Biopython code that builds the backbone (N, CA, C, O; Angstrom):
import numpy as np
from Bio.PDB.StructureBuilder import StructureBuilder

atoms = [
    (1, "MET", "N", (-12.049, -5.210, -131.549)),
    (1, "MET", "CA", (-11.315, -6.218, -130.601)),
    (1, "MET", "C", (-10.463, -7.016, -131.321)),
    (1, "MET", "O", (-10.464, -6.924, -132.548)),
    (2, "ILE", "N", (-9.577, -7.952, -130.634)),
    (2, "ILE", "CA", (-8.764, -8.666, -131.213)),
    (2, "ILE", "C", (-8.877, -10.196, -130.625)),
    (2, "ILE", "O", (-9.096, -10.478, -129.447)),
    (3, "LEU", "N", (-8.690, -11.079, -131.660)),
    (3, "LEU", "CA", (-8.757, -12.575, -131.222)),
    (3, "LEU", "C", (-7.179, -12.980, -131.163)),
    (3, "LEU", "O", (-6.417, -12.488, -131.996)),
    (4, "LYS", "N", (-6.738, -13.802, -130.260)),
    (4, "LYS", "CA", (-5.607, -14.184, -129.899)),
    (4, "LYS", "C", (-5.758, -15.854, -129.787)),
    (4, "LYS", "O", (-6.581, -16.485, -129.124)),
    (5, "ILE", "N", (-4.825, -16.295, -130.547)),
    (5, "ILE", "CA", (-5.146, -18.003, -130.750)),
    (5, "ILE", "C", (-3.806, -18.620, -130.661)),
    (5, "ILE", "O", (-3.011, -18.328, -131.554)),
    (6, "LYS", "N", (-3.373, -19.550, -129.583)),
    (6, "LYS", "CA", (-2.192, -20.217, -129.553)),
    (6, "LYS", "C", (-2.029, -21.130, -130.609)),
    (6, "LYS", "O", (-2.942, -21.889, -130.936)),
    (7, "ALA", "N", (-0.745, -21.110, -131.263)),
    (7, "ALA", "CA", (-0.764, -21.996, -132.402)),
    (7, "ALA", "C", (-0.354, -23.516, -131.856)),
    (7, "ALA", "O", (0.099, -23.750, -130.735)),
    (8, "ASP", "N", (-0.605, -24.456, -132.863)),
    (8, "ASP", "CA", (-0.552, -26.006, -132.374)),
    (8, "ASP", "C", (0.830, -26.184, -131.724)),
    (8, "ASP", "O", (0.918, -26.686, -130.604)),
    (9, "HIS", "N", (1.925, -25.773, -132.423)),
    (9, "HIS", "CA", (3.154, -26.147, -132.093)),
    (9, "HIS", "C", (3.590, -25.197, -131.008)),
    (9, "HIS", "O", (3.288, -24.011, -131.134)),
    (10, "PRO", "N", (4.320, -25.627, -129.880)),
    (10, "PRO", "CA", (4.673, -24.859, -128.958)),
    (10, "PRO", "C", (5.607, -23.628, -129.243)),
    (10, "PRO", "O", (5.590, -22.555, -128.639)),
    (11, "ASP", "N", (6.450, -24.008, -130.314)),
    (11, "ASP", "CA", (7.501, -22.767, -130.931)),
    (11, "ASP", "C", (6.899, -21.905, -131.847)),
    (11, "ASP", "O", (7.521, -20.979, -132.368)),
    (12, "SER", "N", (5.492, -22.202, -132.123)),
    (12, "SER", "CA", (5.078, -21.234, -133.255)),
    (12, "SER", "C", (4.270, -19.911, -132.812)),
    (12, "SER", "O", (3.739, -19.135, -133.606)),
    (13, "GLY", "N", (4.268, -19.791, -131.442)),
    (13, "GLY", "CA", (3.606, -18.571, -130.992)),
    (13, "GLY", "C", (2.282, -18.473, -130.912)),
    (13, "GLY", "O", (1.645, -19.268, -130.221)),
    (14, "TRP", "N", (1.636, -17.395, -131.674)),
    (14, "TRP", "CA", (0.215, -16.852, -131.524)),
    (14, "TRP", "C", (-0.207, -16.401, -132.954)),
    (14, "TRP", "O", (0.560, -15.886, -133.768)),
    (15, "TRP", "N", (-1.535, -16.665, -133.154)),
    (15, "TRP", "CA", (-2.181, -16.069, -134.189)),
    (15, "TRP", "C", (-3.140, -14.968, -133.688)),
    (15, "TRP", "O", (-3.787, -15.106, -132.650)),
    (16, "PHE", "N", (-3.210, -13.810, -134.510)),
    (16, "PHE", "CA", (-4.046, -12.721, -134.048)),
    (16, "PHE", "C", (-4.800, -12.247, -135.131)),
    (16, "PHE", "O", (-4.304, -12.098, -136.248)),
    (17, "TYR", "N", (-6.042, -11.987, -134.849)),
    (17, "TYR", "CA", (-7.059, -11.481, -135.757)),
    (17, "TYR", "C", (-7.565, -10.263, -135.292)),
    (17, "TYR", "O", (-8.111, -10.249, -134.188)),
    (18, "ASP", "N", (-7.462, -9.111, -136.036)),
    (18, "ASP", "CA", (-7.955, -7.979, -135.628)),
    (18, "ASP", "C", (-9.279, -7.259, -136.170)),
    (18, "ASP", "O", (-9.821, -7.774, -137.147)),
    (19, "ASN", "N", (-9.727, -6.333, -135.719)),
    (19, "ASN", "CA", (-10.938, -5.659, -136.245)),
    (19, "ASN", "C", (-12.150, -6.762, -136.028)),
    (19, "ASN", "O", (-12.848, -7.111, -136.980)),
    (20, "ILE", "N", (-12.302, -7.174, -134.966)),
    (20, "ILE", "CA", (-13.382, -8.352, -134.501)),
    (20, "ILE", "C", (-14.716, -7.417, -134.126)),
    (20, "ILE", "O", (-14.563, -6.481, -133.341)),
    (21, "HIS", "N", (-15.778, -7.639, -134.594)),
    (21, "HIS", "CA", (-16.926, -6.847, -134.006)),
    (21, "HIS", "C", (-17.866, -7.869, -133.203)),
    (21, "HIS", "O", (-18.628, -7.400, -132.357)),
    (22, "ARG", "N", (-17.841, -9.049, -133.404)),
    (22, "ARG", "CA", (-18.713, -10.034, -132.588)),
    (22, "ARG", "C", (-18.045, -11.528, -132.714)),
    (22, "ARG", "O", (-17.404, -11.941, -133.680)),
    (23, "VAL", "N", (-18.331, -12.200, -131.570)),
    (23, "VAL", "CA", (-17.814, -13.621, -131.410)),
    (23, "VAL", "C", (-19.053, -14.602, -131.027)),
    (23, "VAL", "O", (-19.543, -14.460, -129.906)),
    (24, "LYS", "N", (-19.513, -15.455, -131.780)),
    (24, "LYS", "CA", (-20.267, -16.309, -131.150)),
    (24, "LYS", "C", (-19.598, -17.649, -130.696)),
    (24, "LYS", "O", (-18.769, -18.114, -131.479)),
    (25, "THR", "N", (-19.835, -18.307, -129.581)),
    (25, "THR", "CA", (-19.160, -19.560, -129.253)),
    (25, "THR", "C", (-19.974, -20.768, -128.958)),
    (25, "THR", "O", (-21.147, -20.698, -128.593)),
    (26, "GLY", "N", (-19.412, -21.723, -129.103)),
    (26, "GLY", "CA", (-20.167, -23.246, -128.778)),
    (26, "GLY", "C", (-19.064, -24.261, -128.879)),
    (26, "GLY", "O", (-17.871, -23.962, -128.933)),
    (27, "GLU", "N", (-19.599, -25.610, -128.904)),
    (27, "GLU", "CA", (-18.731, -26.609, -128.776)),
    (27, "GLU", "C", (-19.129, -27.559, -129.967)),
    (27, "GLU", "O", (-20.305, -27.712, -130.297)),
    (28, "ILE", "N", (-18.144, -28.146, -130.550)),
    (28, "ILE", "CA", (-18.295, -29.173, -131.496)),
    (28, "ILE", "C", (-17.392, -30.288, -131.237)),
    (28, "ILE", "O", (-16.222, -30.054, -130.933)),
    (29, "THR", "N", (-17.870, -31.582, -131.340)),
    (29, "THR", "CA", (-17.109, -32.721, -131.049)),
    (29, "THR", "C", (-16.144, -33.119, -132.471)),
    (29, "THR", "O", (-16.372, -32.635, -133.579)),
    (30, "LYS", "N", (-15.234, -33.923, -132.228)),
    (30, "LYS", "CA", (-14.367, -34.245, -133.227)),
    (30, "LYS", "C", (-15.078, -35.076, -134.298)),
    (30, "LYS", "O", (-14.764, -35.015, -135.487)),
    (31, "ALA", "N", (-15.941, -35.768, -133.872)),
    (31, "ALA", "CA", (-16.778, -36.563, -134.833)),
    (31, "ALA", "C", (-17.872, -35.708, -135.715)),
    (31, "ALA", "O", (-18.163, -35.928, -136.891)),
    (32, "GLN", "N", (-18.387, -34.719, -134.899)),
    (32, "GLN", "CA", (-19.073, -33.651, -135.721)),
    (32, "GLN", "C", (-18.226, -32.937, -136.702)),
    (32, "GLN", "O", (-18.639, -32.739, -137.845)),
    (33, "TYR", "N", (-17.022, -32.531, -136.295)),
    (33, "TYR", "CA", (-16.063, -31.747, -137.003)),
    (33, "TYR", "C", (-15.789, -32.551, -138.260)),
    (33, "TYR", "O", (-15.954, -32.049, -139.372)),
    (34, "ASP", "N", (-15.383, -33.764, -138.094)),
    (34, "ASP", "CA", (-15.078, -34.734, -139.311)),
    (34, "ASP", "C", (-15.959, -34.905, -140.127)),
    (34, "ASP", "O", (-15.565, -35.036, -141.286)),
    (35, "GLY", "N", (-17.415, -34.974, -139.890)),
    (35, "GLY", "CA", (-18.524, -35.109, -140.726)),
    (35, "GLY", "C", (-19.153, -33.978, -141.163)),
    (35, "GLY", "O", (-20.218, -34.003, -141.780)),
    (36, "SER", "N", (-18.591, -33.053, -140.895)),
    (36, "SER", "CA", (-19.221, -31.536, -141.038)),
    (36, "SER", "C", (-19.073, -31.141, -142.706)),
    (36, "SER", "O", (-18.061, -31.550, -143.275)),
    (37, "THR", "N", (-19.838, -30.538, -143.303)),
    (37, "THR", "CA", (-19.660, -29.968, -144.520)),
    (37, "THR", "C", (-19.301, -28.586, -144.560)),
    (37, "THR", "O", (-18.958, -27.964, -145.565)),
    (38, "GLU", "N", (-19.407, -28.143, -143.373)),
    (38, "GLU", "CA", (-19.201, -26.675, -143.244)),
    (38, "GLU", "C", (-17.561, -26.366, -143.364)),
    (38, "GLU", "O", (-16.724, -27.171, -142.954)),
    (39, "PHE", "N", (-17.238, -25.153, -143.952)),
    (39, "PHE", "CA", (-15.977, -24.930, -144.012)),
    (39, "PHE", "C", (-15.401, -24.006, -142.882)),
    (39, "PHE", "O", (-15.889, -22.912, -142.601)),
    (40, "TYR", "N", (-14.269, -24.584, -142.240)),
    (40, "TYR", "CA", (-13.674, -23.869, -141.238)),
    (40, "TYR", "C", (-12.426, -23.340, -141.701)),
    (40, "TYR", "O", (-11.597, -24.048, -142.274)),
    (41, "ASP", "N", (-12.211, -21.756, -141.406)),
    (41, "ASP", "CA", (-11.292, -21.045, -142.012)),
    (41, "ASP", "C", (-10.082, -21.345, -140.942)),
    (41, "ASP", "O", (-8.939, -21.218, -141.380)),
    (42, "PHE", "N", (-10.230, -21.678, -139.765)),
    (42, "PHE", "CA", (-8.936, -21.912, -139.055)),
    (42, "PHE", "C", (-9.277, -23.023, -137.880)),
    (42, "PHE", "O", (-10.239, -22.972, -137.113)),
    (43, "VAL", "N", (-8.343, -23.950, -137.922)),
    (43, "VAL", "CA", (-8.307, -25.262, -136.941)),
    (43, "VAL", "C", (-7.074, -25.223, -136.324)),
    (43, "VAL", "O", (-6.003, -25.036, -136.901)),
    (44, "THR", "N", (-7.263, -25.432, -134.958)),
    (44, "THR", "CA", (-6.140, -25.551, -134.125)),
    (44, "THR", "C", (-6.366, -26.745, -132.978)),
    (44, "THR", "O", (-7.482, -27.024, -132.539)),
    (45, "GLY", "N", (-5.277, -27.327, -132.610)),
    (45, "GLY", "CA", (-5.429, -28.385, -131.553)),
    (45, "GLY", "C", (-6.118, -29.810, -132.051)),
    (45, "GLY", "O", (-6.528, -30.680, -131.284)),
    (46, "TYR", "N", (-6.157, -29.862, -133.474)),
    (46, "TYR", "CA", (-6.898, -31.207, -133.785)),
    (46, "TYR", "C", (-6.393, -32.630, -133.255)),
    (46, "TYR", "O", (-7.097, -33.572, -132.892)),
    (47, "ASP", "N", (-5.035, -32.553, -133.300)),
    (47, "ASP", "CA", (-4.279, -33.723, -132.819)),
    (47, "ASP", "C", (-4.620, -33.960, -131.318)),
    (47, "ASP", "O", (-4.587, -35.132, -130.943)),
    (48, "ARG", "N", (-4.952, -32.978, -130.392)),
    (48, "ARG", "CA", (-5.212, -33.282, -129.119)),
    (48, "ARG", "C", (-6.524, -33.378, -128.750)),
    (48, "ARG", "O", (-6.799, -33.281, -127.554)),
    (49, "VAL", "N", (-7.412, -33.556, -129.587)),
    (49, "VAL", "CA", (-8.835, -33.833, -129.390)),
    (49, "VAL", "C", (-9.042, -35.278, -129.519)),
    (49, "VAL", "O", (-8.735, -35.827, -130.577)),
    (50, "SER", "N", (-9.511, -35.917, -128.590)),
    (50, "SER", "CA", (-9.795, -37.480, -128.842)),
    (50, "SER", "C", (-11.028, -37.761, -129.549)),
    (50, "SER", "O", (-11.954, -36.952, -129.484)),
    (51, "SER", "N", (-11.135, -38.897, -130.259)),
    (51, "SER", "CA", (-12.108, -39.115, -131.176)),
    (51, "SER", "C", (-13.431, -39.659, -130.362)),
    (51, "SER", "O", (-14.501, -39.764, -130.962)),
    (52, "ASP", "N", (-13.323, -39.970, -129.085)),
    (52, "ASP", "CA", (-14.356, -40.461, -128.327)),
    (52, "ASP", "C", (-14.843, -39.441, -127.510)),
    (52, "ASP", "O", (-14.699, -39.565, -126.294)),
    (53, "GLY", "N", (-15.468, -38.320, -128.026)),
    (53, "GLY", "CA", (-16.198, -37.422, -127.329)),
    (53, "GLY", "C", (-15.406, -36.085, -126.976)),
    (53, "GLY", "O", (-15.903, -35.220, -126.255)),
    (54, "GLY", "N", (-13.996, -35.969, -127.599)),
    (54, "GLY", "CA", (-13.286, -34.806, -127.288)),
    (54, "GLY", "C", (-13.922, -33.728, -127.976)),
    (54, "GLY", "O", (-14.557, -34.036, -128.985)),
    (55, "THR", "N", (-13.875, -32.284, -127.571)),
    (55, "THR", "CA", (-14.538, -31.143, -128.235)),
    (55, "THR", "C", (-13.669, -30.009, -128.701)),
    (55, "THR", "O", (-12.644, -29.742, -128.074)),
    (56, "PHE", "N", (-13.982, -29.406, -129.644)),
    (56, "PHE", "CA", (-13.339, -28.013, -129.834)),
    (56, "PHE", "C", (-14.205, -27.037, -129.558)),
    (56, "PHE", "O", (-15.412, -27.277, -129.555)),
    (57, "ARG", "N", (-13.758, -25.909, -129.311)),
    (57, "ARG", "CA", (-14.589, -24.622, -129.112)),
    (57, "ARG", "C", (-14.882, -23.965, -130.403)),
    (57, "ARG", "O", (-13.965, -23.453, -131.046)),
    (58, "TYR", "N", (-16.012, -23.949, -130.788)),
    (58, "TYR", "CA", (-16.287, -23.318, -132.140)),
    (58, "TYR", "C", (-16.440, -21.878, -131.863)),
    (58, "TYR", "O", (-17.063, -21.480, -130.879)),
    (59, "LEU", "N", (-15.891, -21.108, -132.701)),
    (59, "LEU", "CA", (-15.946, -19.699, -132.678)),
    (59, "LEU", "C", (-16.607, -19.091, -134.191)),
    (59, "LEU", "O", (-16.092, -19.353, -135.278)),
    (60, "GLY", "N", (-17.604, -18.403, -134.054)),
    (60, "GLY", "CA", (-18.233, -17.688, -135.497)),
    (60, "GLY", "C", (-17.976, -16.386, -135.232)),
    (60, "GLY", "O", (-18.588, -15.729, -134.390)),
    (61, "VAL", "N", (-16.934, -15.909, -136.038)),
    (61, "VAL", "CA", (-16.267, -14.538, -135.793)),
    (61, "VAL", "C", (-16.903, -13.611, -137.017)),
    (61, "VAL", "O", (-16.954, -13.996, -138.185)),
    (62, "LEU", "N", (-17.360, -12.376, -136.564)),
    (62, "LEU", "CA", (-17.887, -11.581, -137.536)),
    (62, "LEU", "C", (-16.920, -10.265, -137.378)),
    (62, "LEU", "O", (-16.845, -9.672, -136.301)),
    (63, "PHE", "N", (-16.227, -9.881, -138.473)),
    (63, "PHE", "CA", (-15.262, -8.755, -138.450)),
    (63, "PHE", "C", (-16.159, -7.526, -138.858)),
    (63, "PHE", "O", (-17.279, -7.610, -139.361)),
    (64, "ARG", "N", (-15.443, -6.318, -138.540)),
    (64, "ARG", "CA", (-16.108, -5.002, -138.481)),
    (64, "ARG", "C", (-16.442, -4.585, -140.113)),
    (64, "ARG", "O", (-17.309, -3.778, -140.449)),
    (65, "ASP", "N", (-15.538, -5.339, -141.040)),
    (65, "ASP", "CA", (-15.965, -5.178, -142.415)),
    (65, "ASP", "C", (-16.961, -6.090, -142.995)),
    (65, "ASP", "O", (-17.067, -6.247, -144.212)),
    (66, "GLY", "N", (-17.826, -6.801, -141.969)),
    (66, "GLY", "CA", (-18.844, -7.627, -142.489)),
    (66, "GLY", "C", (-18.278, -9.178, -142.868)),
    (66, "GLY", "O", (-19.171, -10.025, -142.887)),
    (67, "ASN", "N", (-17.151, -9.575, -143.118)),
    (67, "ASN", "CA", (-16.492, -10.829, -143.252)),
    (67, "ASN", "C", (-16.852, -11.696, -142.111)),
    (67, "ASN", "O", (-16.787, -11.245, -140.968)),
    (68, "GLU", "N", (-17.223, -12.892, -142.340)),
    (68, "GLU", "CA", (-17.454, -13.882, -141.270)),
    (68, "GLU", "C", (-16.174, -15.130, -141.424)),
    (68, "GLU", "O", (-15.678, -15.443, -142.507)),
    (69, "LYS", "N", (-15.893, -15.570, -140.450)),
    (69, "LYS", "CA", (-15.073, -16.660, -140.380)),
    (69, "LYS", "C", (-15.351, -17.619, -139.428)),
    (69, "LYS", "O", (-15.682, -17.138, -138.345)),
    (70, "ALA", "N", (-15.320, -18.897, -139.491)),
    (70, "ALA", "CA", (-15.537, -20.061, -138.508)),
    (70, "ALA", "C", (-14.122, -20.634, -138.174)),
    (70, "ALA", "O", (-13.247, -20.914, -138.994)),
    (71, "PHE", "N", (-14.061, -20.757, -136.782)),
    (71, "PHE", "CA", (-12.889, -21.270, -136.055)),
    (71, "PHE", "C", (-13.390, -22.505, -135.298)),
    (71, "PHE", "O", (-14.454, -22.533, -134.679)),
    (72, "ALA", "N", (-12.513, -23.543, -135.406)),
    (72, "ALA", "CA", (-12.463, -24.682, -134.373)),
    (72, "ALA", "C", (-11.315, -24.761, -133.593)),
    (72, "ALA", "O", (-10.341, -25.309, -134.109)),
    (73, "VAL", "N", (-11.208, -24.287, -132.340)),
    (73, "VAL", "CA", (-9.830, -24.332, -131.645)),
    (73, "VAL", "C", (-9.994, -25.122, -130.354)),
    (73, "VAL", "O", (-11.024, -25.230, -129.689)),
    (74, "ASN", "N", (-8.735, -25.683, -130.103)),
    (74, "ASN", "CA", (-8.524, -26.579, -128.887)),
    (74, "ASN", "C", (-7.196, -26.130, -128.272)),
    (74, "ASN", "O", (-6.376, -26.934, -127.830)),
    (75, "THR", "N", (-7.037, -24.866, -128.267)),
    (75, "THR", "CA", (-5.959, -24.347, -127.612)),
    (75, "THR", "C", (-6.112, -22.943, -127.045)),
    (75, "THR", "O", (-7.062, -22.295, -127.483)),
    (76, "ARG", "N", (-5.401, -22.431, -126.230)),
    (76, "ARG", "CA", (-5.849, -21.272, -125.504)),
    (76, "ARG", "C", (-6.121, -20.097, -126.598)),
    (76, "ARG", "O", (-5.362, -19.860, -127.538)),
    (77, "THR", "N", (-7.284, -19.427, -126.329)),
    (77, "THR", "CA", (-7.754, -18.510, -127.257)),
    (77, "THR", "C", (-8.347, -17.388, -126.341)),
    (77, "THR", "O", (-9.003, -17.665, -125.337)),
    (78, "TYR", "N", (-8.093, -16.154, -126.724)),
    (78, "TYR", "CA", (-8.578, -15.004, -125.938)),
    (78, "TYR", "C", (-9.227, -13.934, -126.889)),
    (78, "TYR", "O", (-8.910, -13.815, -128.073)),
    (79, "LEU", "N", (-10.105, -13.220, -126.290)),
    (79, "LEU", "CA", (-10.748, -12.244, -126.685)),
    (79, "LEU", "C", (-10.118, -10.886, -126.209)),
    (79, "LEU", "O", (-10.334, -10.680, -125.015)),
    (80, "MET", "N", (-9.431, -9.961, -126.810)),
    (80, "MET", "CA", (-8.965, -8.852, -126.253)),
    (80, "MET", "C", (-9.389, -7.584, -126.710)),
    (80, "MET", "O", (-9.761, -7.481, -127.879)),
    (81, "SER", "N", (-9.387, -6.503, -125.881)),
    (81, "SER", "CA", (-9.753, -5.180, -126.287)),
    (81, "SER", "C", (-8.862, -4.705, -127.583)),
    (81, "SER", "O", (-8.011, -5.445, -128.078)),
    (82, "ASP", "N", (-9.145, -3.421, -128.065)),
    (82, "ASP", "CA", (-8.244, -2.987, -129.141)),
    (82, "ASP", "C", (-6.981, -2.427, -128.583)),
    (82, "ASP", "O", (-6.069, -2.054, -129.321)),
    (83, "ASP", "N", (-6.922, -2.364, -127.218)),
    (83, "ASP", "CA", (-5.724, -1.875, -126.549)),
    (83, "ASP", "C", (-4.836, -3.060, -126.086)),
    (83, "ASP", "O", (-3.756, -2.873, -125.526)),
    (84, "GLY", "N", (-5.415, -4.459, -126.385)),
    (84, "GLY", "CA", (-4.565, -5.535, -125.980)),
    (84, "GLY", "C", (-4.769, -6.301, -124.621)),
    (84, "GLY", "O", (-4.089, -7.252, -124.236)),
    (85, "LYS", "N", (-5.851, -5.703, -123.949)),
    (85, "LYS", "CA", (-6.036, -6.159, -122.541)),
    (85, "LYS", "C", (-7.097, -7.250, -122.966)),
    (85, "LYS", "O", (-7.925, -7.145, -123.871)),
    (86, "THR", "N", (-6.871, -8.436, -122.029)),
    (86, "THR", "CA", (-7.736, -9.600, -122.121)),
    (86, "THR", "C", (-9.204, -9.345, -121.714)),
    (86, "THR", "O", (-9.412, -9.019, -120.545)),
    (87, "ILE", "N", (-10.156, -9.453, -122.498)),
    (87, "ILE", "CA", (-11.602, -9.414, -122.059)),
    (87, "ILE", "C", (-12.252, -10.855, -121.573)),
    (87, "ILE", "O", (-12.924, -10.978, -120.548)),
    (88, "GLU", "N", (-11.991, -11.719, -122.317)),
    (88, "GLU", "CA", (-12.336, -13.243, -121.851)),
    (88, "GLU", "C", (-11.498, -14.140, -122.428)),
    (88, "GLU", "O", (-11.012, -13.893, -123.532)),
    (89, "ARG", "N", (-11.211, -15.330, -121.743)),
    (89, "ARG", "CA", (-10.704, -16.494, -122.230)),
    (89, "ARG", "C", (-11.901, -17.215, -122.812)),
    (89, "ARG", "O", (-12.938, -17.463, -122.198)),
    (90, "LEU", "N", (-11.598, -17.561, -124.236)),
    (90, "LEU", "CA", (-12.550, -18.333, -124.903)),
    (90, "LEU", "C", (-12.479, -19.728, -124.859)),
    (90, "LEU", "O", (-13.500, -20.416, -124.853)),
    (91, "ALA", "N", (-11.195, -20.261, -124.822)),
    (91, "ALA", "CA", (-10.810, -21.521, -124.795)),
    (91, "ALA", "C", (-9.539, -21.790, -124.154)),
    (91, "ALA", "O", (-9.112, -22.942, -124.089)),
]
sb = StructureBuilder()
sb.init_structure("model")
sb.init_model(0)
sb.init_chain("A")
sb.init_seg("    ")
for serial, (resi, resn, name, xyz) in enumerate(atoms, 1):
    if name == "N":
        sb.init_residue(resn, " ", resi, " ")
    sb.init_atom(name, np.array(xyz, "f"), 0.0, 1.0, " ", f" {name:<3s}", serial, name[0])
structure = sb.get_structure()
């Protein structure tokens, strides 16, 4: 599967991550993110999340090679098949 994430800046396009095995999703508030000791590999949309209860979509991504990455996103994010067809909009 492929993870497709809209970049922060409108002219920056998209980020793509390939060879996804599984994605766990959840929500995290900006206060939780700022106070977290967890390392996030990728963050987008930070400036658009308000301090008073705004949320990110948390994605725990397991790749086919066994590596794991944590994402905090607040931009359009899609899970796609290996053929590039949208399976689900995650954020």
